[in-house]
DSSP file (Angstrom, degrees, kcal/mol; ACC not computed):
  #  RESIDUE AA STRUCTURE BP1 BP2  ACC     N-H-->O    O-->H-N    N-H-->O    O-->H-N    TCO  KAPPA ALPHA  PHI   PSI    X-CA   Y-CA   Z-CA
    1    1 A X              0   0    0      0, 0.0     2,-0.1     0, 0.0     0, 0.0   0.000 360.0 360.0 360.0 129.0    0.0    0.0    0.0
    2    2 A X     >  -     0   0    0      1,-0.1     4,-1.1     4,-0.0     0, 0.0  -0.431 360.0-122.9 -83.1 161.3    1.4    3.4   -1.0
    3    3 A X  H  > S+     0   0    0      1,-0.2     4,-2.6     2,-0.2     5,-0.2   0.850 100.5  61.4 -73.9 -35.8    1.4    6.3    1.4
    4    4 A X  H  > S+     0   0    0      1,-0.2     4,-2.2     2,-0.2     5,-0.2   0.933 107.1  41.7 -64.5 -49.2   -0.5    8.8   -0.7
    5    5 A X  H  > S+     0   0    0      1,-0.2     4,-2.5     2,-0.2    -1,-0.2   0.870 115.1  53.3 -65.4 -32.6   -3.8    6.9   -1.1
    6    6 A X  H  X S+     0   0    0     -4,-1.1     4,-2.4     2,-0.2    -2,-0.2   0.928 111.0  44.8 -66.1 -44.2   -3.6    5.9    2.6
    7    7 A X  H  X S+     0   0    0     -4,-2.6     4,-2.6     2,-0.2    -2,-0.2   0.882 113.8  50.7 -66.4 -38.9   -3.1    9.5    3.8
    8    8 A X  H  X S+     0   0    0     -4,-2.2     4,-2.2    -5,-0.2    -2,-0.2   0.921 112.2  46.4 -64.7 -43.6   -5.9   10.7    1.5
    9    9 A X  H  X S+     0   0    0     -4,-2.5     4,-2.3     2,-0.2    -2,-0.2   0.897 113.2  49.7 -65.2 -40.7   -8.3    8.0    2.8
   10   10 A X  H  X S+     0   0    0     -4,-2.4     4,-2.5     2,-0.2    -2,-0.2   0.917 111.0  49.0 -64.5 -43.8   -7.3    8.8    6.4
   11   11 A X  H  X S+     0   0    0     -4,-2.6     4,-2.2     1,-0.2    -2,-0.2   0.891 111.5  50.0 -63.2 -39.5   -7.9   12.5    5.8
   12   12 A X  H  X S+     0   0    0     -4,-2.2     4,-2.3     2,-0.2    -1,-0.2   0.897 110.9  49.2 -65.7 -40.7  -11.3   11.8    4.2
   13   13 A X  H  X S+     0   0    0     -4,-2.3     4,-2.4     2,-0.2    -2,-0.2   0.914 111.7  48.4 -65.5 -42.7  -12.3    9.6    7.1
   14   14 A X  H  X S+     0   0    0     -4,-2.5     4,-2.6     2,-0.2     5,-0.2   0.904 111.5  50.7 -63.3 -41.9  -11.3   12.2    9.7
   15   15 A X  H  X S+     0   0    0     -4,-2.2     4,-2.0     2,-0.2    -2,-0.2   0.909 111.5  47.2 -63.0 -43.4  -13.2   14.9    7.7
   16   16 A X  H  X S+     0   0    0     -4,-2.3     4,-1.5     2,-0.2    -2,-0.2   0.915 114.6  46.2 -65.6 -43.0  -16.4   12.8    7.6
   17   17 A X  H  X S+     0   0    0     -4,-2.4     4,-2.0     1,-0.2    -2,-0.2   0.897 112.5  49.8 -67.6 -39.8  -16.2   11.9   11.3
   18   18 A X  H  X S+     0   0    0     -4,-2.6     4,-2.6     1,-0.2    -1,-0.2   0.860 107.1  54.8 -69.4 -33.1  -15.5   15.5   12.4
   19   19 A X  H  X S+     0   0    0     -4,-2.0     4,-2.0    -5,-0.2    -1,-0.2   0.883 108.7  48.9 -66.9 -35.4  -18.4   16.8   10.3
   20   20 A X  H  X S+     0   0    0     -4,-1.5     4,-2.0     2,-0.2    -2,-0.2   0.892 111.9  49.1 -68.4 -38.8  -20.8   14.4   12.1
   21   21 A X  H  X S+     0   0    0     -4,-2.0     4,-2.1     2,-0.2    -2,-0.2   0.914 111.9  47.9 -65.5 -42.4  -19.4   15.5   15.5
   22   22 A X  H  X S+     0   0    0     -4,-2.6     4,-1.4     1,-0.2    -2,-0.2   0.883 111.1  51.1 -66.4 -37.8  -19.8   19.2   14.6
   23   23 A X  H  <>S+     0   0    0     -4,-2.0     5,-1.7     1,-0.2     6,-0.7   0.890 111.1  48.7 -66.0 -38.2  -23.3   18.6   13.4
   24   24 A X  H ><5S+     0   0    0     -4,-2.0     3,-1.1     1,-0.2    -2,-0.2   0.862 108.8  53.3 -69.9 -35.2  -24.2   16.7   16.7
   25   25 A X  H 3<5S+     0   0    0     -4,-2.1    -1,-0.2     1,-0.3    -2,-0.2   0.787 102.1  57.9 -72.7 -26.7  -22.7   19.5   18.8
   26   26 A X  T 3X5S-     0   0    0     -4,-1.4     4,-0.6    -5,-0.1    -1,-0.3   0.379 122.0-103.2 -84.7   6.5  -24.8   22.2   17.2
   27   27 A X  T <45S-     0   0    0     -3,-1.1     3,-0.2     1,-0.2    -3,-0.2   0.864  79.3 -45.2  78.9  36.3  -28.0   20.4   18.1
   28   28 A X  T  4<S-     0   0    0     -5,-1.7    -1,-0.2     1,-0.2    -4,-0.2   0.793 113.1 -50.0  78.0  27.8  -28.7   19.0   14.7
   29   29 A X  T  4 S+     0   0    0     -6,-0.7     2,-1.4    -7,-0.2     3,-0.3   0.597  98.4 135.0  88.8  10.4  -28.0   22.2   12.8
   30   30 A X     X  +     0   0    0     -4,-0.6     4,-0.6    -3,-0.2     3,-0.3  -0.556  10.8 145.8 -94.6  71.6  -30.2   24.4   15.0
   31   31 A X  H  >  +     0   0    0     -2,-1.4     4,-2.1     1,-0.2    -1,-0.2   0.664  58.5  74.6 -78.7 -17.2  -27.8   27.3   15.4
   32   32 A X  H  > S+     0   0    0     -3,-0.3     4,-2.5     1,-0.2    -1,-0.2   0.886  92.9  52.6 -63.9 -39.2  -30.6   29.9   15.5
   33   33 A X  H  > S+     0   0    0     -3,-0.3     4,-2.2     1,-0.2    -1,-0.2   0.894 109.4  49.7 -64.5 -39.1  -31.6   28.9   19.0
   34   34 A X  H  X S+     0   0    0     -4,-0.6     4,-2.3     2,-0.2    -2,-0.2   0.898 111.1  48.4 -65.8 -40.9  -28.0   29.4   20.2
   35   35 A X  H  X S+     0   0    0     -4,-2.1     4,-2.3     2,-0.2    -2,-0.2   0.904 112.2  49.0 -66.7 -40.7  -27.8   32.8   18.6
   36   36 A X  H  X S+     0   0    0     -4,-2.5     4,-2.2     2,-0.2    -2,-0.2   0.883 110.7  50.9 -66.5 -37.4  -31.1   33.9   20.1
   37   37 A X  H  X S+     0   0    0     -4,-2.2     4,-2.2     2,-0.2    -2,-0.2   0.913 111.0  47.9 -65.0 -42.7  -30.0   32.7   23.5
   38   38 A X  H  X S+     0   0    0     -4,-2.3     4,-2.4     2,-0.2    -2,-0.2   0.899 111.1  51.2 -64.4 -40.1  -26.7   34.6   23.2
   39   39 A X  H  X S+     0   0    0     -4,-2.3     4,-2.5     1,-0.2    -2,-0.2   0.906 110.0  49.7 -63.8 -41.2  -28.6   37.7   22.1
   40   40 A X  H  X S+     0   0    0     -4,-2.2     4,-1.3     1,-0.2    -1,-0.2   0.907 111.8  48.5 -64.2 -41.6  -31.0   37.4   25.1
   41   41 A X  H  < S+     0   0    0     -4,-2.2     4,-0.5     2,-0.2    -2,-0.2   0.910 113.3  46.4 -66.3 -41.8  -28.1   37.1   27.5
   42   42 A X  H >< S+     0   0    0     -4,-2.4     3,-1.3     1,-0.2     4,-0.4   0.923 112.2  49.4 -68.1 -43.9  -26.2   40.1   26.1
   43   43 A X  H >X S+     0   0    0     -4,-2.5     3,-0.7     1,-0.3     4,-0.5   0.738 100.3  66.3 -70.3 -19.8  -29.2   42.4   26.0
   44   44 A X  H 3X S+     0   0    0     -4,-1.3     4,-0.5     1,-0.2    -1,-0.3   0.713  97.1  56.7 -71.4 -17.7  -30.1   41.4   29.6
   45   45 A X  H <> S+     0   0    0     -3,-1.3     4,-2.1    -4,-0.5    -1,-0.2   0.658  87.9  77.9 -83.9 -16.4  -26.8   43.2   30.7
   46   46 A X  H <> S+     0   0    0     -3,-0.7     4,-2.5    -4,-0.4     5,-0.2   0.907  90.3  50.4 -64.9 -43.6  -27.7   46.5   29.2
   47   47 A X  H  X S+     0   0    0     -4,-0.5     4,-2.0     2,-0.2    -1,-0.2   0.940 114.5  42.0 -64.9 -48.0  -30.1   47.8   31.8
   48   48 A X  H  X S+     0   0    0     -4,-0.5     4,-2.1     1,-0.2    -1,-0.2   0.895 116.2  50.1 -65.3 -36.4  -27.8   47.1   34.8
   49   49 A X  H  X S+     0   0    0     -4,-2.1     4,-2.4     2,-0.2    -2,-0.2   0.866 108.8  52.0 -69.5 -34.3  -24.8   48.4   33.0
   50   50 A X  H  X S+     0   0    0     -4,-2.5     4,-2.1    -5,-0.2    -1,-0.2   0.924 110.6  47.9 -65.5 -43.1  -26.7   51.6   32.0
   51   51 A X  H  X S+     0   0    0     -4,-2.0     4,-2.2     1,-0.2    -2,-0.2   0.883 110.7  52.3 -63.5 -37.8  -27.6   52.1   35.6
   52   52 A X  H  X S+     0   0    0     -4,-2.1     4,-2.5     2,-0.2    -2,-0.2   0.910 108.7  49.7 -63.9 -42.3  -24.0   51.5   36.6
   53   53 A X  H  X S+     0   0    0     -4,-2.4     4,-2.2     1,-0.2    -2,-0.2   0.876 109.8  51.4 -66.1 -36.0  -22.8   54.1   34.1
   54   54 A X  H  X S+     0   0    0     -4,-2.1     4,-2.1     2,-0.2    -1,-0.2   0.900 110.4  49.4 -64.2 -40.1  -25.3   56.6   35.5
   55   55 A X  H  X S+     0   0    0     -4,-2.2     4,-2.3     2,-0.2    -2,-0.2   0.906 110.7  49.1 -65.6 -41.1  -24.1   56.0   39.0
   56   56 A X  H  X S+     0   0    0     -4,-2.5     4,-2.6     1,-0.2    -1,-0.2   0.902 110.3  52.1 -64.6 -39.4  -20.5   56.4   37.9
   57   57 A X  H  X S+     0   0    0     -4,-2.2     4,-2.2     2,-0.2    -2,-0.2   0.880 108.8  50.5 -62.6 -38.2  -21.5   59.7   36.2
   58   58 A X  H  X S+     0   0    0     -4,-2.1     4,-2.2     2,-0.2    -2,-0.2   0.914 111.5  47.0 -66.2 -42.9  -23.1   60.9   39.4
   59   59 A X  H  X S+     0   0    0     -4,-2.3     4,-2.7     2,-0.2     5,-0.2   0.911 111.3  51.9 -64.8 -41.8  -20.0   60.1   41.4
   60   60 A X  H  X S+     0   0    0     -4,-2.6     4,-2.6     1,-0.2    -2,-0.2   0.905 109.1  51.0 -59.7 -41.3  -17.9   61.9   38.8
   61   61 A X  H  X S+     0   0    0     -4,-2.2     4,-2.3     2,-0.2    -2,-0.2   0.903 111.4  46.9 -63.1 -42.3  -20.2   64.9   39.1
   62   62 A X  H  X S+     0   0    0     -4,-2.2     4,-2.2     2,-0.2    -2,-0.2   0.929 113.9  46.6 -66.5 -45.3  -19.9   65.0   42.9
   63   63 A X  H  X S+     0   0    0     -4,-2.7     4,-2.4     1,-0.2    -2,-0.2   0.916 113.7  49.8 -62.6 -42.2  -16.1   64.6   42.8
   64   64 A X  H  X S+     0   0    0     -4,-2.6     4,-2.7    -5,-0.2     5,-0.2   0.894 108.7  52.1 -63.2 -39.9  -15.8   67.3   40.1
   65   65 A X  H  X S+     0   0    0     -4,-2.3     4,-2.4     2,-0.2    -1,-0.2   0.899 110.7  47.7 -63.3 -40.8  -18.0   69.7   42.1
   66   66 A X  H  X S+     0   0    0     -4,-2.2     4,-2.4     2,-0.2    -2,-0.2   0.911 113.0  48.7 -67.0 -41.4  -15.8   69.3   45.1
   67   67 A X  H  X S+     0   0    0     -4,-2.4     4,-2.3     2,-0.2    -2,-0.2   0.934 113.8  45.7 -62.3 -46.4  -12.6   69.8   43.1
   68   68 A X  H  X S+     0   0    0     -4,-2.7     4,-2.5     1,-0.2    -2,-0.2   0.901 112.4  50.8 -66.0 -40.4  -14.0   72.9   41.4
   69   69 A X  H  X S+     0   0    0     -4,-2.4     4,-2.5    -5,-0.2    -1,-0.2   0.914 110.3  50.2 -63.5 -42.4  -15.3   74.3   44.7
   70   70 A X  H  X S+     0   0    0     -4,-2.4     4,-1.6     1,-0.2    -2,-0.2   0.909 113.4  44.9 -62.6 -42.0  -11.9   73.8   46.3
   71   71 A X  H  X>S+     0   0    0     -4,-2.3     5,-2.3     2,-0.2     4,-0.7   0.882 112.5  52.0 -68.5 -37.4  -10.1   75.5   43.4
   72   72 A X  H ><5S+     0   0    0     -4,-2.5     3,-0.6     1,-0.2    -2,-0.2   0.906 110.8  47.1 -67.2 -41.0  -12.6   78.4   43.4
   73   73 A X  H 3<5S+     0   0    0     -4,-2.5    -1,-0.2     1,-0.2    -2,-0.2   0.835 110.1  53.5 -68.4 -32.0  -12.2   79.0   47.1
   74   74 A X  H 3<5S-     0   0    0     -4,-1.6    -1,-0.2    -5,-0.2    -2,-0.2   0.601 112.9-120.5 -78.4  -9.9   -8.4   78.9   46.8
   75   75 A X  T <<5 +     0   0    0     -4,-0.7    -3,-0.2    -3,-0.6    -2,-0.1   0.753  48.7 172.5  78.2  24.2   -8.6   81.6   44.0
   76   76 A X    > < -     0   0    0     -5,-2.3     3,-0.7    -6,-0.2    -1,-0.2  -0.363  33.0-138.2 -68.0 146.7   -7.0   79.3   41.4
   77   77 A X  T 3  S+     0   0    0      1,-0.2     3,-0.4     2,-0.1     4,-0.2   0.747  95.4  57.8 -80.2 -24.6   -6.9   80.7   37.9
   78   78 A X  T 3>  +     0   0    0      1,-0.2     4,-1.9     2,-0.1    -1,-0.2  -0.048  66.0 117.9-100.1  34.8   -7.8   77.5   36.0
   79   79 A X  H <> S+     0   0    0     -3,-0.7     4,-2.4     1,-0.2    -1,-0.2   0.894  75.3  52.1 -63.7 -40.9  -11.1   76.9   37.8
   80   80 A X  H  > S+     0   0    0     -3,-0.4     4,-2.5     1,-0.2    -1,-0.2   0.909 108.4  50.6 -64.6 -41.7  -13.1   77.1   34.6
   81   81 A X  H  > S+     0   0    0      1,-0.2     4,-2.1     2,-0.2    -1,-0.2   0.907 111.9  47.5 -63.4 -41.9  -10.8   74.6   32.8
   82   82 A X  H  X S+     0   0    0     -4,-1.9     4,-2.4     2,-0.2     5,-0.3   0.902 111.6  50.6 -64.9 -41.7  -11.2   72.1   35.7
   83   83 A X  H  X S+     0   0    0     -4,-2.4     4,-2.3     1,-0.2     5,-0.4   0.922 111.0  48.2 -63.4 -44.1  -15.0   72.6   35.7
   84   84 A X  H  X S+     0   0    0     -4,-2.5     4,-1.8     1,-0.2     5,-0.2   0.903 113.2  47.9 -64.8 -40.6  -15.3   72.0   32.0
   85   85 A X  H  X S+     0   0    0     -4,-2.1     4,-1.7    -5,-0.2    -2,-0.2   0.931 116.4  41.3 -69.1 -44.7  -13.2   68.9   32.1
   86   86 A X  H  X S+     0   0    0     -4,-2.4     4,-1.9     2,-0.2    -2,-0.2   0.956 121.4  39.5 -68.3 -50.2  -15.0   67.3   35.1
   87   87 A X  H  X S+     0   0    0     -4,-2.3     4,-2.4    -5,-0.3     5,-0.2   0.820 113.4  56.2 -73.7 -29.0  -18.5   68.1   34.1
   88   88 A X  H  X S+     0   0    0     -4,-1.8     4,-2.4    -5,-0.4    -1,-0.2   0.901 108.1  47.8 -65.4 -40.7  -17.8   67.4   30.4
   89   89 A X  H  X S+     0   0    0     -4,-1.7     4,-2.1    -5,-0.2    -2,-0.2   0.881 112.1  50.1 -68.4 -36.5  -16.6   63.9   31.2
   90   90 A X  H  X S+     0   0    0     -4,-1.9     4,-2.1     2,-0.2    -2,-0.2   0.941 112.8  45.5 -65.0 -47.0  -19.7   63.3   33.4
   91   91 A X  H  X S+     0   0    0     -4,-2.4     4,-2.5     1,-0.2     5,-0.2   0.895 111.8  52.8 -64.4 -40.1  -22.1   64.5   30.7
   92   92 A X  H  X S+     0   0    0     -4,-2.4     4,-2.6     1,-0.2    -1,-0.2   0.913 108.7  50.2 -60.8 -43.1  -20.2   62.5   28.1
   93   93 A X  H  X S+     0   0    0     -4,-2.1     4,-2.1     1,-0.2    -2,-0.2   0.907 112.3  46.4 -63.6 -42.2  -20.6   59.3   30.2
   94   94 A X  H  X S+     0   0    0     -4,-2.1     4,-2.0     2,-0.2    -1,-0.2   0.907 113.8  48.1 -67.4 -41.7  -24.3   59.8   30.7
   95   95 A X  H  X S+     0   0    0     -4,-2.5     4,-2.8     2,-0.2     5,-0.2   0.913 111.1  50.7 -66.4 -41.7  -24.9   60.6   27.0
   96   96 A X  H  X S+     0   0    0     -4,-2.6     4,-2.7     1,-0.2     5,-0.3   0.915 109.7  50.8 -62.1 -43.1  -22.9   57.5   25.9
   97   97 A X  H  X S+     0   0    0     -4,-2.1     4,-2.0    -5,-0.2    -1,-0.2   0.915 113.4  45.3 -60.6 -42.6  -24.9   55.3   28.3
   98   98 A X  H  X S+     0   0    0     -4,-2.0     4,-2.4     2,-0.2    -2,-0.2   0.923 115.1  46.1 -67.8 -44.7  -28.2   56.6   26.9
   99   99 A X  H  X S+     0   0    0     -4,-2.8     4,-2.2     2,-0.2    -2,-0.2   0.919 113.0  48.9 -67.0 -43.8  -27.1   56.3   23.3
  100  100 A X  H  X S+     0   0    0     -4,-2.7     4,-2.1    -5,-0.2     5,-0.2   0.917 113.2  48.0 -63.4 -42.3  -25.7   52.8   23.6
  101  101 A X  H  X S+     0   0    0     -4,-2.0     4,-1.6    -5,-0.3    -2,-0.2   0.922 115.2  44.0 -65.2 -42.8  -28.8   51.6   25.4
  102  102 A X  H  < S+     0   0    0     -4,-2.4    -1,-0.2     1,-0.2    -2,-0.2   0.812 113.7  52.1 -73.5 -27.2  -31.1   53.1   22.8
  103  103 A X  H  < S+     0   0    0     -4,-2.2    -2,-0.2    -5,-0.2    -1,-0.2   0.894 117.6  34.6 -73.9 -40.2  -29.0   51.9   19.9
  104  104 A X  H  <        0   0    0     -4,-2.1    -2,-0.2    -5,-0.2    -1,-0.2   0.640 360.0 360.0 -94.4 -14.8  -28.8   48.3   21.0
  105  105 A X     <        0   0    0     -4,-1.6    -1,-0.2    -5,-0.2    -2,-0.1   0.450 360.0 360.0-108.5 360.0  -32.3   47.8   22.5
């Protein structure tokens, strides 16, 4: 027996067996149920994550307000720059949370 037909036959047998195993693992070709299950699981995370992002935005707003108040009382010249950076980041976080939630749900 030569090596080339033996290797070809072996490769064909492995391919046929692996295709049957893959077909059995996907539930008989029903991949739609798996995709729908994954979609349901991913979309169930949006509401808690949106609330978490709102909470982080609120904490950012409070920390920023304290920083700006401290600089304003100290008479620092870059109070406006600090206020814009802190409150801008808070507003950006809240807007991103809202847009992402409305885009994906």
